N, C-alpha and C positions, 0 to 999 in steps of 0.2 A: 557269777552263776552260783545260786544257792541250791544245793542238793538237799531237799527237805524230806525227811522220813517222819511221817506223822502216824502214831499208833498208841494204843493203850500201854504197851510195853510188857505184856505178859507172855510174849513169845520171844524171849531174849536171844536165843540162838539164831532164830530166823532174822531178827533185827541186826545181830552182829554180822551175819553173812552179807546182808544187804549193804550195811555201812562200809564194810571192808571191801566189798566189790567196787564201791566208789573210790575209796582210798587207793586201791590197787590200780585201777584203770586210769585215773587222772594222772598217775605217774608213768604209765606205760602206753599212752596214746599220743601219737604224733599229730601235728597240725591242729592243735587246740588253739583257739583264739580267745580264750577267756581265763580269768582268774576264778578261783572257786572257794566256796565255803561249804561245809557239811553241817547241817542242822538235824538234830534228833529231838523230836518233840514228843514227849511221853507224859503219862499221868503219874502222880505220886505212888499209887499202889503198884503200877508197873515197875517203877524204879525199885521198889522194895523187894521185888521178886529176885533181882540179881544185881545188887548195888556194885559189887566188885567188877562185874562185867561192864556195866555202864561207865563206871569210873575209868576203866582201862580204855574205853573208847574216847573218853574225854582227854585222857593223856595222849592218845594217838592224834589229837587235833580236832576232834569233833566238838561242835558247840552243842552242849546238852541243855535243852530247855525243858524243865519240869513244870507243867502247868499247875499253878497254885490251886490248892483244893478249894479256896474261897473265891477264885476268879469267876466273875459273872460278866456276860456280854450285855449290851443294852437291851436286847430283846429276849435274853434268857435262854439262848440255844444251849443244847446239851449234846452229848456224844462227840463224835469226831469234829463236828462243826465248831464246837467250843475251842478245841485245841488249835484248829486251823485259824480261827479268829485271833486267838492269843498270839500265834506266830506272826500274823499280819500286823498286829499292833506293835509287836516287838521290832519288826522291820522299820516301821515308821519312826519309832523311838530312836533307832540306831542310824537313821538317815539313809536306809537302804531301799526306800520305796521310790525308785527312780527309773526312768525309761531305759537306762543302760544296765539295769539289774534284772535278771531273769530267775525264775524259780522252777526247778524240776521236781515235781511231786512224786513221791514213792510211798507205797504201803510198806508194811513191815517185812514183806518177802519179795520186794521188787529189786532183784539184782540187775546190775548193768554189765555190759560188755564193751569191748572196744568199738563195736559197731554203733552202740547206743551213743557213746560220747562223740563219735564222728558225726552222727546225725544231728546232735545238739549243736556242735560247732558250726555246722552248715546252716542250721535253722536260725540261729541268733543273728546272722548277718542279714536276714530279710527285714524289710521295713514295711511290708504290706500286711503283715499278720501279727496278732498279739498272742495267739495260743496255738500250740501244736500238739498233736497226739498221734500215736502210731499203734503198731501191732504188738500184742503181748503173747509170748509163748509160755508154756507151763512144764518145763523139763526138770525143774528142781525137785529132788526126792521122788522122782518118777517111779511108780510101781506097776503101772499098767492096769490099775483097778478100774472098776466101772466109773467112778467119779473122775479119775484121771483121763480115761478114754473120752468121756463126755466133754472135757475141757478142750479137746481137739477142735470141736465145733465152735467154741468161743473164739479161737484164733482165726478160723475161717470167717466167722461172722464179723470180725473186726473190719473186714473190707466193706461190708455194708455200713458199719458205723462211720468209717472214714469218709465214705461217699456222702453220708448224711451230714457230716461235719463241714466238709470243705465246699459243698454246693448249697446255694440258698434254696429254700422251699422244700427240703426233704428232712425235716427235723424229727426223726423218730427217736425212741429210747436207745440207750446202749453206751453212753459216755462213761469212760472209766475214771475212777477216782485216783488212779496212779498212771505212771508213764505218760504224763502230760507236762508240757512246758508252757509257762505263761509269764508275760512281762509283769514285773513286781508292782509297778504303779497301777496297772490295769486291774490286777487281782485285788490290790488294797483299796481301790476306789469302789469295787463291787462288794468285797467282804464276804464273810461266811455266816454272818449272823442271821438267825431265823427265829420265828416265834415258837419256842419249845423245841422238841426233838424232831429233827428232819432225818428220816431214815436214809434218804439219798441226797446228802448235802452236795455231792459232786454234780448230780443232775440239775439241782436248783442253781448252782453256780454257773453252769454252762448256759442255762436259760437266761439268767440275768445278763451274762456277757453278750449274748446275741441281742438281747433287748436294748442294751445300752450302746453297743458298738457295731452291730450289724454282722455281716459276713466277714469275720477277721480271723478265721481258723485255717490252719494249714497242716499239711502232712509232715509228721516228724519221722524221718528215716531212722532205721535201726530198731532192733527189737528190745523189749524188756523181758526178763526171765523170772517167772514166778512159779508158784507151786499150787496145785489144785487141792481141794478138800481131801482129807485122808479117808473119810468114811462117808457112806451114804447119808447118815444122819447129819453130818456137818454140811454136806452138799445141800440137803433139804433146808437147813436153817439159813444157810447163806442165800439161797434163792428166795426164801421167805422175806428176808430183809429187802432184797431188790423189789419184790412185789409190793411190799408196804411203801417203799420209796416212790414207785411209780404212782400208786394210788394216792399217796399224799400230795404229789405234784398235780395230779388231776383234780383233786377235790379241795383240799384245805390250804395249800400253799399260796400265799399272796404273791401278786406280781407276775403270775404266769399268764402270758397272752392266751386269749381264747383259742386262737388257731393252734397254738402249741398244745393246749389241753386236748384238742381233738386228735392231733397226731399221736399223743401219748395214749389216749383212749383206744385208738386203733391198735397200737402195739399191745396194750393190755388185753383187748378182746381177742387178738390173734393168739396170745399165750393161753388165755383161759379156754379157748375153743379147742386146744390140742387134746385135752383129756376126753371131752365128749366125742370128738372125732374118732379117737381110738376105741372108745366104748361102743360106738355105733358100728364100726368096722367089725369088731369082735362079735357083737350081738348078731349082726347080719349073717356072718359065717356060721355061728353056732345054731341059729334058727333057720338057716338055709333060706333066707329071705332074699331071693334073687333080685327083685325090683330095687331094693335099697342099694344093693351092690352096684347096679347099673347107674344109679344116680351118683353115689359117692365115688365110683370108679373113675369118673371124669377128672376128679381132683387127686385121687390117690397116687396115680403115677407121678404127677409133678411133686407131690409132697415127699414120697419115698425117694425119688431121684435126688431131690434137693438135700435130704438128710444124709444119704449115702455119699453124695458129693462133698458135704461138709466134713464128714469123717475122713474121707480119702485125702482131700486137699489139706485138712488140718494135720493129718499125719505126715504128709510130705513136708510141711513147714517144720515139724518137730524131728524128723527122722535123723538128722545129723547131730541132734543134741541129746538124744536119749540112748541109753544102753539097752541092747537087745531088741529084737523085733518080735512083737507078739504074733501068735498065729492068727490066721484069718478067722478061725472058729472062735478063739478067745475074744478077739476084737468085736466080733459080731454079737456075742452074748453080752459082753461088757457094754457095748454101745447101746444095745436095747435096754439093758437095766438102767444105765445112766440117763437115757432119754426118758424112760418112764418116771424117774425121779423128777426130772425137769418139768414134765407135763403135769405132774401131781402137785408141784410146789405152789402154784397160785391158789389152788383150792385149799391146800393145807394152810396157806396164809390167811384165808378167809375164816377158817375154823379155829385158828389159834391167835392169841393175842400177840402183838409185836413185842419182841424182846429187845431191850436197850442194847443195840450194837450187835446182838446175836454173835457173841464171841466165838470165833472159829480157831481151834488149835492149829498152829503152823509149825510147832516144834515136834520132831519125832519123839516118841516115848523114851528111846535110848539115845545117849550122846552120839553124835556123829563122829566120823573119822577126822583125823587131824586136819586134812586139807579142806580149806574153805571153798564153798561154791563159787566165790568170786574168781578163784584161780583155776577152776576146772574148765576144761575145754567146752563143756556144754553150756557154760554161761559166759564164755569169753571170746569165742572165735568170731571173727568178723564174718557176717553173712553177706556174700557177694550181692545178693538181690536186695539187701536191705540198707546198705550203707553207701 
């Protein structure tokens, strides 16, 4: 089992917490059925931000892979895909691209818990699937801000994503680039190389895997523990990258089946339609235009009910992992603000140029307390319903 954390490296404290969560829980989780390696794949400028920290992780047993500045893939992909392709080629060189080797992919802030490792141990015993993915929670550095409240809906939406993944014929967008497990030989046969910059390299990888191997995805039990964007601006930039990734897959990405482009287009249209729908609702109320309300009211009840349900169920998933319970009033206003940012994001993406990677800060401005998130109960307790 290779626990692979792939990132630029400019959020060193978040990366350290992620890596140490793996190092801690592989030593404190019973019934493991695998040997493990921990790979940290970063860029040279990321290493330069905290060389002593990264060297200390290497001393702790982490395999530190710094992507050479002059490394080029055959198709010239850039961004995260370049680093992922480098790691794939390194596995082949080391003879680790085998059916008995699995790779668990983590972003820089993807902490694991005991439930995560138990889920992995159970999954790798299966022979009918090549890729597994599960639910991500966002309790790390939880502040209850608008951006953090909005992340509650993402955890709830993971159930839709999982349904899309494990059943044929329902291939909408939403695949995560972290907290997924894939057999090494399968990943390396597909690769991460793309023509130029692919804003959503994870989505393209999932599309290629389905195209080559069919319906071979399964449910990975156990949560992963991440952190949401700290500010509304970061949230907007993060969502912009996702929008550009979906649009790239619909339009310019080679090898995407026509049927899949149509389902992705449906996902994109649904997202783009959110802001006009809100504008029409507000305008109809402000102008007292009753007939418009009669028409839109047929759908409004379903939409608002679904949104409230996403917040409520998302919070239930997070409740035991976050400190303090925000008031209903605060959650309501924060939820509305966070939702408005999300509905604005696709239009913002159309009006602004893509930014390479849209770097999102994941380290708090001030140093954190001595205890690492890996050992905190919020990122380590086994969830009875997940493991």
